N, C-alpha and C positions, 0 to 999 in steps of 0.2 A: 132106328132112328135112320134118317139120313139129312145131310143138307141141303137146303133148298136155296137156289138162286132165282132172285125173280129177274104123157112122158116120150116127143122124139126119142129114138133110141141112143142111150149114151155114146157121148162124143167119144172119139177116139183118146186113147190112153197114151199117157207121157211117160217113157221110162227114163227113169233117172240113174244116175252113173253110182257105182258104189263107194264108199267114202276112201279116200285117198289116205287121210290121216285121223284115225279114230283116237278121240280125246278123251271118252268117257266109259264105263265099265263094258266089257265083251258082251255081246248078244248075237246068236245067229237069229236075226227076224228080218221077216217081210213086212214092208209097211205100205199100204196103200191108203193114199188119202184122197179122199172123197171130196169134191168141191162143187161146182156148178158150172152154169154156161163161161165160155171162154172171155166174153166181155163185160162179166161182172166182175166181184170183190173176191169172191171165193177162190176163183181158180187161180189169180198171180199170188194170192196169199198161200194158196195150198202148194204151189210151186216153191215159194220161198220156204215152207216149213218143211216140205221134204229134201230139200238141200240142206237144211240146217239138221234134219235127223240123219240123212245119209254120211254127212261129214261127224256129226256126234255120237253115233250109237254104232260101236265097233261091228262088223261085219253086217250091218243093216243094209238089205237093198230095199230104195224106195220108190213109189211109182205114184203119178198123180192121175185121176180119173175126172173127165169134165163129166158131169151128169145134170138133172135138172133139179138138183141142189135138193134142199131139207127132207123133203117127203120121202123121194126115192133114196138119198143118203141112209136114212134112217133105217128104211126097209132093209137095204144092202147090207148094214153094220149088222142088224139082227139077224142076217143069213152067213154071216160071217166072212162077207164079202168085201171087208175094207177093215181097217185097224182104227181110225181116226176120221172124222167129218167134220163137216161145218153144218149147222142146221139153227134155224130161228127158234126161238125160246117157247113161242105158241105150239109150233109142231112138234116140238120134244114132247111138251106135255100131251099134246093129242096120242103121240105115238105110245106114252108110256100107260094110257089111261084105255088105249085101242080104241079111238074113234075111227068110226069105218067112213062115215062122210067125209073126213079128212085124207083117208087112204091108208089106213091102219085097222085092218078087219079084226085083229086080235091085239092085246096087250102086248109091247115089246118090253119084256122085263128084264132083257139082259142087256139093254143099255146101260151105260155109265159114263157119267161125267169127267171131263177133263178141267174145263174152264169156261167159265163165262168171259166173254171175249167182248168185242166193239156192239155197237147199236147200229139196227138197221134203220135207216130212215124211209117212209114211205114215200116215194116221187112219184108225182103225177104230173107227166109231161104232155103238152096238147102243142100241137102244130100251129104257129102264130096268127094263121089266118083263120083258125077255125072258129073264133070268136068264143071261147072256152076261159072264163075268168075263175070260176067257181064251180063247186060239186055241181050245183044244181045245171049249170050250164052242159054238164054232160049229157044231159037227157037228149035222146034223139040223135047221137054222135056216136062215132064208130072208136071202138078201145081195146086194145089189147090187155089183158089180165096177168100174164105170165103163164108157163106152161100148167096143163090142167093138175089141179090137186098139188100143184108147188107150193110151198111155203109162199111164196109171193101170192099166188091166187087165193090161199086160205086168208090173207091180210085183204086182198081185194074184198072179199064176201064181208070179211069183218067191217069193213070202212063203210061200206055201202049200206050195210044194215042200220048201221050205228048212224047214218045220214038219213034214215027211212026212205032207202032207194034200194033197188036191186039191178040184175043184169038186164029186167025187161025193159027198163029205162032206155036202154041204149039202141040204138038202130042194129048193131051188129057187133059181136064180140068175139075176138080173136085170142087164141090161148098160146101165146108166141113168147119166147125169151128177150132177154136182152136186144142183143143184136138184130135179130128179124122183125121185132118192133121199131127199132131205130130205123132200118132200112124204107121199110112201109111208109113210114112218116115222111122221112127224105123224099120218096117218091110220090108224095100226096097220096097215097093208097090207104090211110090209116090217120085219123084224126089226133088221137090220143092214146096214152099207154098208162099204165100203172106198175111199177117194179118197187122191189123192196131191197134196197142194197145200202153199203156204205157210202158216205157224201164222198162226192167227186168221181161217181161211177163211169167208165170209160165212154160207153155208148152215149151217155146225155153230155158228157165234154165234146164229143166227136160232133154230135147232134147240133150244140149250141154254137159251135165254131164256124157251122155251114150255112145253118139256118135260125131264122127267127122262131123261136118256141117260148111259151108260158109255161112257167111252174103254179101249179093250181093248188092252192093252199088247202089244209085240212083244219078247220076251227078247232080249239081246244075242248069246244063244249061235245063235239062229236068223238073225240079221243076219250074223255072221260065216261061218254056212256059204253065204251069198249071194257076200261077198267084192264087191270093187269093183265099180261104182261107189257101192255101198251102204254106209253107216256107221251105227253104232251111234247111238241118239240120245236125248233126251228133250222130250216135250212138258212144259213147265214148268206147275206149279200155278198156277191163274188165269186158263189160256189162255182157257178158254170157263167159263160159270157153272155153279158146282156141282162145277167139278173142283177138289179141294182137294187133290190130292197130283201129283208129277211122274208121268208115263207113259211106260215106255221104248218105244220104236220105231226105226225107222230113217228115213234121209234118203237122198235121191238129188239128186244136183245138177241144177240147170237152166242150159240154155245158148241164149244170143241167137244164131239161126242166120241166116245170107243164104246166097247162092249166086253163081258167078263169073261171072254175067252182070250183076251190080250192079258200078258202075264202082267203082275204087278211090277217087275222091274221095267218092264218096256214102256209101260204105261207113267212111272216116275220119271223115267228119263225122258219121255215126250213132254212131260209137263216142265221137268226142270229146264230143259234146252229151250223149250218158248219162250220162257222169264228171263232167262240168261241171253236170250237174242232179239230182244226186243227193237233194238236199234236196228239190227239186219233185217228183220222182217218189214221195217217200216220203208226199207227199200224197194219191196215188194209191192206195198200198196198203203198211203197215208192212214187207213184206216187203222193201221195196227198201233198207231199213237195213241188210240183210245183203250187200249189193253190194259188194265190195272190189278195186279196181284192182290191188291187190298180187296178187290171186289170179286174176283175169281171165282170165290166159293160161295157167293151170296144166291140165296133165291132160286135155287137150281131145283127143277120139276122131277129130277129123278136122281138117284144115288151117285155121289162121287166114285169113281174108280178106286180101289183101295192104294193103286201107286200112285195117284194125283193127290189122294188123302193124304198120304204118308208126307210127299214134298212140302203140302202146305202146313202140316205140323212142324216140320224141320224149320219152315220159314217163320213161324209163329202166326201164321194166318188163321190156323185152328188151334183150339186149346187141347 
């Protein structure tokens, strides 16, 4: 039994320095944090985590790797090429099952969960003059749906299918991450993009500060057709410049994932330091404010790492 809670080439690797003042139990460990594109939420939050681990785990060397996010991260973890990674809950489920269409030719049975963290919001952004107000209006328009077989792109497929649409309804599909999509919209070379990220994602903030954009709503009935782990939500008014009303959308939970080759002690320290430093992590990105220990071990589609489970039992989260 286990507890359930409900690719361009990888970018440059950022090295982080050795800890100057260890605070926790000694461990000679190398911790590679797998994130996403540098203009998303995973990357700055991963940088924050790596600094927390470098300061808190004696002798640990930490590194941050920018990637295409969920699908690439999970495959890298399974190959032992990272110690902790950010991933969308539906991607984690597909990885555990071995869903080939989603980018997992075989079940990744060595994956282990550290924590359910904040929700990703599906955010559809359209260039203001494109005349796109609804999902139906996307027909005949150009759109970027994230890197091929990325967690974002899997979200795009799910939304389109539930809305009775497909990529064939678009005039052109681009498979690009956050920053590139934003630049093409700025240059009037792309009319819309669907991206999955925490609220306040940098590329949309940047775009809305200089351009007229429309956030396209995803009706609750569309989200209900998909079902778990998707849930109906809203992007609150004022999240981005010029957004004067709530916008209905869907969320999918994010999970911090490790693998069974990481020692129990290291996984314990990674979990413990995460929750002891949430205020510090919020300075990396506001999405960290949605991380709650009370729900960190709920609805996971993969087993908890033994080290994480030990921490949650100590904290009374698990019996």
